Gaussian input, Z-matrix of N, CA and C with variables (Angstrom, degrees):
# hf/3-21g

backbone

0 1
 N
 C     1     B1
 C     2     B2     1     A1
 N     3     B3     2     A2     1     D1
 C     4     B4     3     A3     2     D2
 C     5     B5     4     A4     3     D3
 N     6     B6     5     A5     4     D4
 C     7     B7     6     A6     5     D5
 C     8     B8     7     A7     6     D6
 N     9     B9     8     A8     7     D7
 C    10    B10     9     A9     8     D8
 C    11    B11    10    A10     9     D9
 N    12    B12    11    A11    10    D10
 C    13    B13    12    A12    11    D11
 C    14    B14    13    A13    12    D12
 N    15    B15    14    A14    13    D13
 C    16    B16    15    A15    14    D14
 C    17    B17    16    A16    15    D15
 N    18    B18    17    A17    16    D16
 C    19    B19    18    A18    17    D17
 C    20    B20    19    A19    18    D18
 N    21    B21    20    A20    19    D19
 C    22    B22    21    A21    20    D20
 C    23    B23    22    A22    21    D21
 N    24    B24    23    A23    22    D22
 C    25    B25    24    A24    23    D23
 C    26    B26    25    A25    24    D24
 N    27    B27    26    A26    25    D25
 C    28    B28    27    A27    26    D26
 C    29    B29    28    A28    27    D27
 N    30    B30    29    A29    28    D28
 C    31    B31    30    A30    29    D29
 C    32    B32    31    A31    30    D30
 N    33    B33    32    A32    31    D31
 C    34    B34    33    A33    32    D32
 C    35    B35    34    A34    33    D33
 N    36    B36    35    A35    34    D34
 C    37    B37    36    A36    35    D35
 C    38    B38    37    A37    36    D36
 N    39    B39    38    A38    37    D37
 C    40    B40    39    A39    38    D38
 C    41    B41    40    A40    39    D39
 N    42    B42    41    A41    40    D40
 C    43    B43    42    A42    41    D41
 C    44    B44    43    A43    42    D42
 N    45    B45    44    A44    43    D43
 C    46    B46    45    A45    44    D44
 C    47    B47    46    A46    45    D45
 N    48    B48    47    A47    46    D46
 C    49    B49    48    A48    47    D47
 C    50    B50    49    A49    48    D48
 N    51    B51    50    A50    49    D49
 C    52    B52    51    A51    50    D50
 C    53    B53    52    A52    51    D51
 N    54    B54    53    A53    52    D52
 C    55    B55    54    A54    53    D53
 C    56    B56    55    A55    54    D54
 N    57    B57    56    A56    55    D55
 C    58    B58    57    A57    56    D56
 C    59    B59    58    A58    57    D57
 N    60    B60    59    A59    58    D58
 C    61    B61    60    A60    59    D59
 C    62    B62    61    A61    60    D60
 N    63    B63    62    A62    61    D61
 C    64    B64    63    A63    62    D62
 C    65    B65    64    A64    63    D63
 N    66    B66    65    A65    64    D64
 C    67    B67    66    A66    65    D65
 C    68    B68    67    A67    66    D66
 N    69    B69    68    A68    67    D67
 C    70    B70    69    A69    68    D68
 C    71    B71    70    A70    69    D69
 N    72    B72    71    A71    70    D70
 C    73    B73    72    A72    71    D71
 C    74    B74    73    A73    72    D72
 N    75    B75    74    A74    73    D73
 C    76    B76    75    A75    74    D74
 C    77    B77    76    A76    75    D75
 N    78    B78    77    A77    76    D76
 C    79    B79    78    A78    77    D77
 C    80    B80    79    A79    78    D78
 N    81    B81    80    A80    79    D79
 C    82    B82    81    A81    80    D80
 C    83    B83    82    A82    81    D81
 N    84    B84    83    A83    82    D82
 C    85    B85    84    A84    83    D83
 C    86    B86    85    A85    84    D84
 N    87    B87    86    A86    85    D85
 C    88    B88    87    A87    86    D86
 C    89    B89    88    A88    87    D87
 N    90    B90    89    A89    88    D88
 C    91    B91    90    A90    89    D89
 C    92    B92    91    A91    90    D90
 N    93    B93    92    A92    91    D91
 C    94    B94    93    A93    92    D92
 C    95    B95    94    A94    93    D93
 N    96    B96    95    A95    94    D94
 C    97    B97    96    A96    95    D95
 C    98    B98    97    A97    96    D96
 N    99    B99    98    A98    97    D97
 C   100   B100    99    A99    98    D98
 C   101   B101   100   A100    99    D99
 N   102   B102   101   A101   100   D100
 C   103   B103   102   A102   101   D101
 C   104   B104   103   A103   102   D102
 N   105   B105   104   A104   103   D103
 C   106   B106   105   A105   104   D104
 C   107   B107   106   A106   105   D105
 N   108   B108   107   A107   106   D106
 C   109   B109   108   A108   107   D107
 C   110   B110   109   A109   108   D108
 N   111   B111   110   A110   109   D109
 C   112   B112   111   A111   110   D110
 C   113   B113   112   A112   111   D111
 N   114   B114   113   A113   112   D112
 C   115   B115   114   A114   113   D113
 C   116   B116   115   A115   114   D114
 N   117   B117   116   A116   115   D115
 C   118   B118   117   A117   116   D116
 C   119   B119   118   A118   117   D117
 N   120   B120   119   A119   118   D118
 C   121   B121   120   A120   119   D119
 C   122   B122   121   A121   120   D120
 N   123   B123   122   A122   121   D121
 C   124   B124   123   A123   122   D122
 C   125   B125   124   A124   123   D123
 N   126   B126   125   A125   124   D124
 C   127   B127   126   A126   125   D125
 C   128   B128   127   A127   126   D126
 N   129   B129   128   A128   127   D127
 C   130   B130   129   A129   128   D128
 C   131   B131   130   A130   129   D129
 N   132   B132   131   A131   130   D130
 C   133   B133   132   A132   131   D131
 C   134   B134   133   A133   132   D132
 N   135   B135   134   A134   133   D133
 C   136   B136   135   A135   134   D134
 C   137   B137   136   A136   135   D135
 N   138   B138   137   A137   136   D136
 C   139   B139   138   A138   137   D137
 C   140   B140   139   A139   138   D138
 N   141   B141   140   A140   139   D139
 C   142   B142   141   A141   140   D140
 C   143   B143   142   A142   141   D141
 N   144   B144   143   A143   142   D142
 C   145   B145   144   A144   143   D143
 C   146   B146   145   A145   144   D144
 N   147   B147   146   A146   145   D145
 C   148   B148   147   A147   146   D146
 C   149   B149   148   A148   147   D147
 N   150   B150   149   A149   148   D148
 C   151   B151   150   A150   149   D149
 C   152   B152   151   A151   150   D150
 N   153   B153   152   A152   151   D151
 C   154   B154   153   A153   152   D152
 C   155   B155   154   A154   153   D153
 N   156   B156   155   A155   154   D154
 C   157   B157   156   A156   155   D155
 C   158   B158   157   A157   156   D156
 N   159   B159   158   A158   157   D157
 C   160   B160   159   A159   158   D158
 C   161   B161   160   A160   159   D159
 N   162   B162   161   A161   160   D160
 C   163   B163   162   A162   161   D161
 C   164   B164   163   A163   162   D162
 N   165   B165   164   A164   163   D163
 C   166   B166   165   A165   164   D164
 C   167   B167   166   A166   165   D165
 N   168   B168   167   A167   166   D166
 C   169   B169   168   A168   167   D167
 C   170   B170   169   A169   168   D168
 N   171   B171   170   A170   169   D169
 C   172   B172   171   A171   170   D170
 C   173   B173   172   A172   171   D171
 N   174   B174   173   A173   172   D172
 C   175   B175   174   A174   173   D173
 C   176   B176   175   A175   174   D174
 N   177   B177   176   A176   175   D175
 C   178   B178   177   A177   176   D176
 C   179   B179   178   A178   177   D177
 N   180   B180   179   A179   178   D178
 C   181   B181   180   A180   179   D179
 C   182   B182   181   A181   180   D180
 N   183   B183   182   A182   181   D181
 C   184   B184   183   A183   182   D182
 C   185   B185   184   A184   183   D183
 N   186   B186   185   A185   184   D184
 C   187   B187   186   A186   185   D185
 C   188   B188   187   A187   186   D186
 N   189   B189   188   A188   187   D187
 C   190   B190   189   A189   188   D188
 C   191   B191   190   A190   189   D189
 N   192   B192   191   A191   190   D190
 C   193   B193   192   A192   191   D191
 C   194   B194   193   A193   192   D192
 N   195   B195   194   A194   193   D193
 C   196   B196   195   A195   194   D194
 C   197   B197   196   A196   195   D195
 N   198   B198   197   A197   196   D196
 C   199   B199   198   A198   197   D197
 C   200   B200   199   A199   198   D198
 N   201   B201   200   A200   199   D199
 C   202   B202   201   A201   200   D200
 C   203   B203   202   A202   201   D201
 N   204   B204   203   A203   202   D202
 C   205   B205   204   A204   203   D203
 C   206   B206   205   A205   204   D204
 N   207   B207   206   A206   205   D205
 C   208   B208   207   A207   206   D206
 C   209   B209   208   A208   207   D207
 N   210   B210   209   A209   208   D208
 C   211   B211   210   A210   209   D209
 C   212   B212   211   A211   210   D210
 N   213   B213   212   A212   211   D211
 C   214   B214   213   A213   212   D212
 C   215   B215   214   A214   213   D213
 N   216   B216   215   A215   214   D214
 C   217   B217   216   A216   215   D215
 C   218   B218   217   A217   216   D216
 N   219   B219   218   A218   217   D217
 C   220   B220   219   A219   218   D218
 C   221   B221   220   A220   219   D219
 N   222   B222   221   A221   220   D220
 C   223   B223   222   A222   221   D221
 C   224   B224   223   A223   222   D222
 N   225   B225   224   A224   223   D223
 C   226   B226   225   A225   224   D224
 C   227   B227   226   A226   225   D225
 N   228   B228   227   A227   226   D226
 C   229   B229   228   A228   227   D227
 C   230   B230   229   A229   228   D228
 N   231   B231   230   A230   229   D229
 C   232   B232   231   A231   230   D230
 C   233   B233   232   A232   231   D231
 N   234   B234   233   A233   232   D232
 C   235   B235   234   A234   233   D233
 C   236   B236   235   A235   234   D234
 N   237   B237   236   A236   235   D235
 C   238   B238   237   A237   236   D236
 C   239   B239   238   A238   237   D237
 N   240   B240   239   A239   238   D238
 C   241   B241   240   A240   239   D239
 C   242   B242   241   A241   240   D240
 N   243   B243   242   A242   241   D241
 C   244   B244   243   A243   242   D242
 C   245   B245   244   A244   243   D243
 N   246   B246   245   A245   244   D244
 C   247   B247   246   A246   245   D245
 C   248   B248   247   A247   246   D246
 N   249   B249   248   A248   247   D247
 C   250   B250   249   A249   248   D248
 C   251   B251   250   A250   249   D249
 N   252   B252   251   A251   250   D250
 C   253   B253   252   A252   251   D251
 C   254   B254   253   A253   252   D252
 N   255   B255   254   A254   253   D253
 C   256   B256   255   A255   254   D254
 C   257   B257   256   A256   255   D255
 N   258   B258   257   A257   256   D256
 C   259   B259   258   A258   257   D257
 C   260   B260   259   A259   258   D258
 N   261   B261   260   A260   259   D259
 C   262   B262   261   A261   260   D260
 C   263   B263   262   A262   261   D261
 N   264   B264   263   A263   262   D262
 C   265   B265   264   A264   263   D263
 C   266   B266   265   A265   264   D264
 N   267   B267   266   A266   265   D265
 C   268   B268   267   A267   266   D266
 C   269   B269   268   A268   267   D267
 N   270   B270   269   A269   268   D268
 C   271   B271   270   A270   269   D269
 C   272   B272   271   A271   270   D270
 N   273   B273   272   A272   271   D271
 C   274   B274   273   A273   272   D272
 C   275   B275   274   A274   273   D273
 N   276   B276   275   A275   274   D274
 C   277   B277   276   A276   275   D275
 C   278   B278   277   A277   276   D276
 N   279   B279   278   A278   277   D277
 C   280   B280   279   A279   278   D278
 C   281   B281   280   A280   279   D279
 N   282   B282   281   A281   280   D280
 C   283   B283   282   A282   281   D281
 C   284   B284   283   A283   282   D282
 N   285   B285   284   A284   283   D283
 C   286   B286   285   A285   284   D284
 C   287   B287   286   A286   285   D285

   B1=1.4531
   B2=1.4946
   B3=1.3074
   B4=1.4726
   B5=1.4558
   B6=1.3742
   B7=1.4851
   B8=1.5280
   B9=1.2737
   B10=1.5429
   B11=1.5094
   B12=1.3777
   B13=1.4444
   B14=1.5229
   B15=1.3202
   B16=1.4774
   B17=1.4974
   B18=1.3365
   B19=1.5004
   B20=1.5504
   B21=1.3053
   B22=1.3922
   B23=1.6061
   B24=1.2604
   B25=1.4952
   B26=1.4759
   B27=1.3436
   B28=1.4628
   B29=1.5030
   B30=1.3158
   B31=1.4874
   B32=1.5499
   B33=1.4216
   B34=1.4171
   B35=1.4843
   B36=1.3513
   B37=1.4538
   B38=1.4718
   B39=1.3546
   B40=1.4508
   B41=1.5127
   B42=1.3535
   B43=1.4376
   B44=1.4706
   B45=1.2808
   B46=1.5000
   B47=1.5213
   B48=1.3723
   B49=1.4114
   B50=1.5691
   B51=1.3059
   B52=1.4285
   B53=1.5466
   B54=1.2845
   B55=1.4839
   B56=1.5540
   B57=1.3433
   B58=1.4983
   B59=1.5030
   B60=1.3686
   B61=1.4399
   B62=1.5524
   B63=1.2812
   B64=1.4532
   B65=1.5899
   B66=1.3295
   B67=1.3933
   B68=1.5264
   B69=1.3962
   B70=1.4027
   B71=1.6230
   B72=1.2823
   B73=1.4357
   B74=1.4733
   B75=1.4002
   B76=1.3867
   B77=1.5250
   B78=1.3206
   B79=1.4564
   B80=1.5410
   B81=1.3153
   B82=1.4556
   B83=1.4563
   B84=1.3446
   B85=1.5522
   B86=1.5171
   B87=1.2527
   B88=1.5137
   B89=1.4922
   B90=1.3049
   B91=1.5583
   B92=1.5485
   B93=1.3320
   B94=1.4439
   B95=1.5452
   B96=1.3605
   B97=1.4524
   B98=1.4994
   B99=1.3685
   B100=1.4675
   B101=1.5572
   B102=1.3148
   B103=1.4020
   B104=1.4864
   B105=1.3540
   B106=1.4483
   B107=1.5422
   B108=1.2907
   B109=1.4210
   B110=1.5419
   B111=1.3269
   B112=1.4893
   B113=1.5194
   B114=1.2651
   B115=1.4563
   B116=1.5655
   B117=1.2782
   B118=1.4530
   B119=1.5465
   B120=1.2718
   B121=1.4410
   B122=1.4487
   B123=1.3496
   B124=1.4322
   B125=1.6021
   B126=1.3076
   B127=1.4984
   B128=1.5521
   B129=1.3908
   B130=1.4670
   B131=1.4695
   B132=1.3574
   B133=1.4688
   B134=1.5910
   B135=1.2875
   B136=1.4657
   B137=1.4918
   B138=1.3248
   B139=1.4123
   B140=1.5579
   B141=1.3008
   B142=1.3921
   B143=1.6407
   B144=1.3040
   B145=1.3900
   B146=1.5082
   B147=1.2818
   B148=1.4450
   B149=1.5108
   B150=1.3368
   B151=1.4388
   B152=1.5245
   B153=1.3189
   B154=1.4580
   B155=1.5254
   B156=1.3057
   B157=1.4568
   B158=1.6103
   B159=1.3358
   B160=1.4630
   B161=1.5384
   B162=1.3758
   B163=1.4898
   B164=1.5571
   B165=1.3228
   B166=1.5307
   B167=1.4856
   B168=1.3942
   B169=1.4499
   B170=1.5648
   B171=1.3040
   B172=1.4746
   B173=1.5412
   B174=1.3256
   B175=1.4653
   B176=1.5400
   B177=1.3154
   B178=1.4087
   B179=1.5757
   B180=1.3672
   B181=1.5286
   B182=1.5145
   B183=1.2378
   B184=1.5131
   B185=1.4939
   B186=1.3208
   B187=1.4122
   B188=1.4764
   B189=1.3745
   B190=1.4460
   B191=1.5447
   B192=1.3787
   B193=1.4082
   B194=1.4858
   B195=1.3310
   B196=1.5189
   B197=1.4588
   B198=1.3131
   B199=1.4883
   B200=1.5445
   B201=1.3479
   B202=1.4126
   B203=1.5455
   B204=1.3335
   B205=1.4056
   B206=1.5024
   B207=1.3902
   B208=1.4790
   B209=1.5533
   B210=1.3471
   B211=1.4192
   B212=1.5346
   B213=1.2933
   B214=1.4688
   B215=1.5887
   B216=1.3142
   B217=1.4822
   B218=1.5066
   B219=1.3693
   B220=1.4612
   B221=1.5108
   B222=1.2757
   B223=1.4224
   B224=1.5723
   B225=1.3673
   B226=1.4868
   B227=1.5594
   B228=1.3635
   B229=1.4357
   B230=1.4880
   B231=1.3686
   B232=1.4735
   B233=1.4484
   B234=1.3397
   B235=1.4442
   B236=1.5576
   B237=1.3366
   B238=1.3840
   B239=1.5049
   B240=1.3039
   B241=1.4274
   B242=1.5201
   B243=1.3306
   B244=1.4916
   B245=1.4800
   B246=1.3309
   B247=1.5485
   B248=1.5027
   B249=1.2892
   B250=1.4357
   B251=1.5260
   B252=1.2958
   B253=1.4949
   B254=1.4820
   B255=1.4147
   B256=1.5008
   B257=1.5874
   B258=1.3314
   B259=1.4905
   B260=1.4909
   B261=1.3909
   B262=1.5002
   B263=1.5488
   B264=1.3402
   B265=1.4514
   B266=1.5487
   B267=1.3299
   B268=1.4240
   B269=1.4670
   B270=1.3190
   B271=1.4545
   B272=1.5449
   B273=1.3067
   B274=1.4668
   B275=1.6259
   B276=1.2687
   B277=1.4388
   B278=1.6195
   B279=1.2520
   B280=1.4606
   B281=1.5333
   B282=1.2760
   B283=1.4404
   B284=1.6093
   B285=1.3078
   B286=1.4927
   B287=1.5366
   A1=108.37
   A2=116.77
   A3=120.11
   A4=115.31
   A5=113.08
   A6=117.28
   A7=105.06
   A8=113.27
   A9=119.80
   A10=108.71
   A11=114.32
   A12=121.32
   A13=104.62
   A14=114.28
   A15=120.78
   A16=114.91
   A17=115.53
   A18=119.97
   A19=105.42
   A20=117.33
   A21=123.07
   A22=114.03
   A23=114.03
   A24=117.55
   A25=108.08
   A26=115.70
   A27=121.99
   A28=112.38
   A29=117.91
   A30=123.95
   A31=104.47
   A32=111.74
   A33=116.05
   A34=108.59
   A35=116.40
   A36=122.85
   A37=106.25
   A38=117.73
   A39=124.75
   A40=106.45
   A41=118.81
   A42=124.64
   A43=109.22
   A44=118.29
   A45=124.56
   A46=112.98
   A47=117.42
   A48=121.09
   A49=109.42
   A50=118.75
   A51=126.85
   A52=116.24
   A53=115.23
   A54=119.51
   A55=108.41
   A56=113.18
   A57=120.96
   A58=107.22
   A59=120.94
   A60=126.16
   A61=107.89
   A62=122.63
   A63=125.08
   A64=106.64
   A65=115.66
   A66=120.28
   A67=117.20
   A68=111.66
   A69=116.88
   A70=110.35
   A71=120.87
   A72=122.22
   A73=108.64
   A74=116.26
   A75=123.90
   A76=108.16
   A77=116.25
   A78=120.89
   A79=110.06
   A80=118.43
   A81=120.44
   A82=112.05
   A83=115.96
   A84=119.23
   A85=109.27
   A86=116.77
   A87=124.08
   A88=112.75
   A89=114.57
   A90=120.02
   A91=108.64
   A92=119.63
   A93=119.74
   A94=113.60
   A95=116.14
   A96=119.20
   A97=110.85
   A98=116.77
   A99=119.39
   A100=105.36
   A101=113.20
   A102=122.63
   A103=108.23
   A104=118.64
   A105=123.88
   A106=110.07
   A107=117.24
   A108=122.55
   A109=110.79
   A110=117.01
   A111=120.37
   A112=105.03
   A113=117.12
   A114=122.77
   A115=107.53
   A116=114.53
   A117=121.69
   A118=114.42
   A119=118.76
   A120=127.95
   A121=111.29
   A122=115.80
   A123=117.97
   A124=107.56
   A125=115.41
   A126=117.39
   A127=101.01
   A128=111.15
   A129=115.63
   A130=110.51
   A131=116.83
   A132=122.68
   A133=104.52
   A134=112.83
   A135=121.10
   A136=108.83
   A137=117.16
   A138=124.46
   A139=110.05
   A140=119.22
   A141=119.57
   A142=111.65
   A143=116.43
   A144=118.39
   A145=109.94
   A146=118.23
   A147=124.65
   A148=109.29
   A149=119.47
   A150=121.64
   A151=109.74
   A152=115.47
   A153=123.20
   A154=107.65
   A155=119.70
   A156=123.87
   A157=106.99
   A158=115.90
   A159=120.16
   A160=113.13
   A161=112.55
   A162=116.39
   A163=110.34
   A164=118.16
   A165=121.64
   A166=113.66
   A167=115.83
   A168=118.39
   A169=105.62
   A170=112.72
   A171=119.06
   A172=106.90
   A173=116.51
   A174=122.68
   A175=107.81
   A176=114.52
   A177=125.05
   A178=105.69
   A179=113.53
   A180=118.61
   A181=112.43
   A182=117.32
   A183=121.23
   A184=115.73
   A185=118.26
   A186=120.83
   A187=121.18
   A188=114.00
   A189=118.18
   A190=111.85
   A191=116.04
   A192=121.97
   A193=109.75
   A194=117.53
   A195=122.11
   A196=105.07
   A197=116.97
   A198=123.95
   A199=110.66
   A200=114.56
   A201=121.85
   A202=106.79
   A203=117.16
   A204=124.21
   A205=113.53
   A206=114.42
   A207=120.52
   A208=105.74
   A209=113.38
   A210=118.08
   A211=108.40
   A212=118.65
   A213=120.03
   A214=104.80
   A215=113.21
   A216=123.82
   A217=106.37
   A218=118.96
   A219=123.50
   A220=108.45
   A221=118.23
   A222=124.51
   A223=117.88
   A224=112.74
   A225=117.73
   A226=110.10
   A227=113.67
   A228=114.88
   A229=110.04
   A230=113.75
   A231=119.70
   A232=111.58
   A233=119.21
   A234=119.40
   A235=108.61
   A236=116.06
   A237=123.83
   A238=111.16
   A239=118.75
   A240=119.50
   A241=108.82
   A242=117.83
   A243=124.41
   A244=108.55
   A245=112.91
   A246=119.81
   A247=109.66
   A248=117.34
   A249=123.39
   A250=108.49
   A251=114.32
   A252=121.95
   A253=112.08
   A254=113.17
   A255=119.20
   A256=112.37
   A257=114.54
   A258=117.68
   A259=112.11
   A260=118.57
   A261=123.67
   A262=105.84
   A263=118.60
   A264=125.73
   A265=111.21
   A266=117.98
   A267=121.76
   A268=115.88
   A269=117.79
   A270=122.53
   A271=112.13
   A272=113.64
   A273=119.50
   A274=107.77
   A275=117.64
   A276=121.21
   A277=106.31
   A278=112.62
   A279=122.54
   A280=112.71
   A281=121.22
   A282=124.36
   A283=107.02
   A284=115.92
   A285=116.71
   A286=109.54
   D1=153.51
   D2=179.29
   D3=-82.60
   D4=164.42
   D5=175.44
   D6=-84.22
   D7=135.32
   D8=179.91
   D9=-112.88
   D10=125.54
   D11=176.54
   D12=-107.56
   D13=124.73
   D14=-173.26
   D15=-88.23
   D16=-22.55
   D17=-175.36
   D18=-112.63
   D19=100.66
   D20=178.18
   D21=-130.82
   D22=131.14
   D23=173.23
   D24=-91.94
   D25=130.76
   D26=179.55
   D27=-130.72
   D28=121.86
   D29=171.24
   D30=-91.08
   D31=128.45
   D32=-178.00
   D33=-142.60
   D34=161.12
   D35=177.66
   D36=-99.85
   D37=132.24
   D38=174.05
   D39=-104.04
   D40=115.25
   D41=-176.46
   D42=-85.15
   D43=163.35
   D44=179.67
   D45=-65.18
   D46=-22.58
   D47=-177.78
   D48=-87.54
   D49=0.36
   D50=179.96
   D51=92.15
   D52=-4.82
   D53=178.33
   D54=-70.25
   D55=160.30
   D56=-179.38
   D57=-123.26
   D58=136.01
   D59=174.15
   D60=-116.70
   D61=113.80
   D62=175.13
   D63=-70.99
   D64=134.40
   D65=-176.52
   D66=-119.44
   D67=-34.30
   D68=-176.20
   D69=-156.23
   D70=144.49
   D71=-178.62
   D72=-130.56
   D73=158.82
   D74=175.73
   D75=-151.05
   D76=144.42
   D77=179.38
   D78=-157.77
   D79=160.67
   D80=174.94
   D81=-90.60
   D82=130.06
   D83=178.47
   D84=-82.31
   D85=-173.46
   D86=-176.49
   D87=-60.63
   D88=-26.86
   D89=-177.14
   D90=-87.49
   D91=-2.65
   D92=-178.50
   D93=89.13
   D94=-2.77
   D95=-179.23
   D96=-89.80
   D97=147.94
   D98=-173.36
   D99=-89.23
   D100=136.97
   D101=174.08
   D102=-112.63
   D103=131.11
   D104=-176.84
   D105=-122.40
   D106=138.06
   D107=-176.47
   D108=-138.43
   D109=135.94
   D110=172.92
   D111=-86.72
   D112=142.33
   D113=176.41
   D114=-85.93
   D115=118.93
   D116=-177.42
   D117=-88.23
   D118=-22.77
   D119=176.06
   D120=-169.65
   D121=155.88
   D122=-175.06
   D123=-151.58
   D124=162.37
   D125=164.98
   D126=-145.25
   D127=144.79
   D128=175.20
   D129=-92.22
   D130=131.78
   D131=-177.66
   D132=-96.30
   D133=125.59
   D134=179.61
   D135=-100.10
   D136=128.01
   D137=178.47
   D138=-105.04
   D139=114.80
   D140=-174.95
   D141=-71.83
   D142=-17.69
   D143=174.56
   D144=-145.60
   D145=163.16
   D146=179.52
   D147=-64.37
   D148=135.60
   D149=-178.26
   D150=-165.56
   D151=169.41
   D152=174.91
   D153=-96.10
   D154=125.19
   D155=-175.97
   D156=-76.96
   D157=169.01
   D158=173.56
   D159=-57.30
   D160=-23.96
   D161=-178.90
   D162=-79.31
   D163=-5.73
   D164=-175.58
   D165=81.87
   D166=22.81
   D167=178.41
   D168=-106.00
   D169=132.26
   D170=178.03
   D171=-86.63
   D172=119.86
   D173=-179.31
   D174=-112.74
   D175=139.07
   D176=-178.20
   D177=-103.29
   D178=115.17
   D179=-170.02
   D180=-51.35
   D181=-38.34
   D182=-176.75
   D183=-76.54
   D184=-16.93
   D185=-170.19
   D186=-131.40
   D187=-36.17
   D188=-173.79
   D189=-80.14
   D190=130.83
   D191=173.74
   D192=-91.52
   D193=136.73
   D194=-176.94
   D195=-134.43
   D196=122.15
   D197=-179.00
   D198=-124.31
   D199=136.15
   D200=168.40
   D201=-100.15
   D202=120.59
   D203=-172.70
   D204=-121.17
   D205=147.84
   D206=176.58
   D207=-107.87
   D208=128.96
   D209=175.77
   D210=-127.61
   D211=167.74
   D212=173.64
   D213=-110.08
   D214=122.09
   D215=-178.01
   D216=-125.87
   D217=117.82
   D218=178.99
   D219=54.01
   D220=43.64
   D221=175.55
   D222=74.81
   D223=2.35
   D224=-176.65
   D225=-116.97
   D226=144.74
   D227=175.14
   D228=-72.83
   D229=143.18
   D230=179.68
   D231=-143.50
   D232=140.99
   D233=178.35
   D234=-99.89
   D235=134.75
   D236=173.47
   D237=-125.80
   D238=171.72
   D239=179.42
   D240=-129.48
   D241=132.68
   D242=177.15
   D243=-111.08
   D244=139.77
   D245=177.81
   D246=-127.75
   D247=132.96
   D248=-179.31
   D249=-133.44
   D250=126.11
   D251=172.44
   D252=-131.05
   D253=109.03
   D254=-176.35
   D255=-58.19
   D256=-16.57
   D257=179.67
   D258=-69.11
   D259=-19.36
   D260=-171.63
   D261=-107.14
   D262=43.81
   D263=174.62
   D264=59.97
   D265=28.91
   D266=175.12
   D267=75.16
   D268=32.41
   D269=-179.81
   D270=-92.67
   D271=139.33
   D272=-177.67
   D273=-102.75
   D274=148.59
   D275=174.84
   D276=-123.40
   D277=147.29
   D278=179.34
   D279=-114.94
   D280=129.76
   D281=175.27
   D282=-112.78
   D283=120.42
   D284=177.11
   D285=-126.09

């Protein structure tokens, strides 16, 4: 199972059609230092029904946004997953 980070800052673009594009993220690592990453590419994962993902995150089909994003970490491409559910006061979760 993936490591889940519950407190993630995300800068995103909100388009006029209501869609969201994640652009940058930041979180505190185990040492209490902030790590910041620009999102180089993404794809939104659409869930036809509510379910628990392989990361152990429960997604509600009608409201949870789930993104698979590519970042550069230590000079290497890495895929991470971002989850956003507006029902949880706008909090993002990160699965690495």
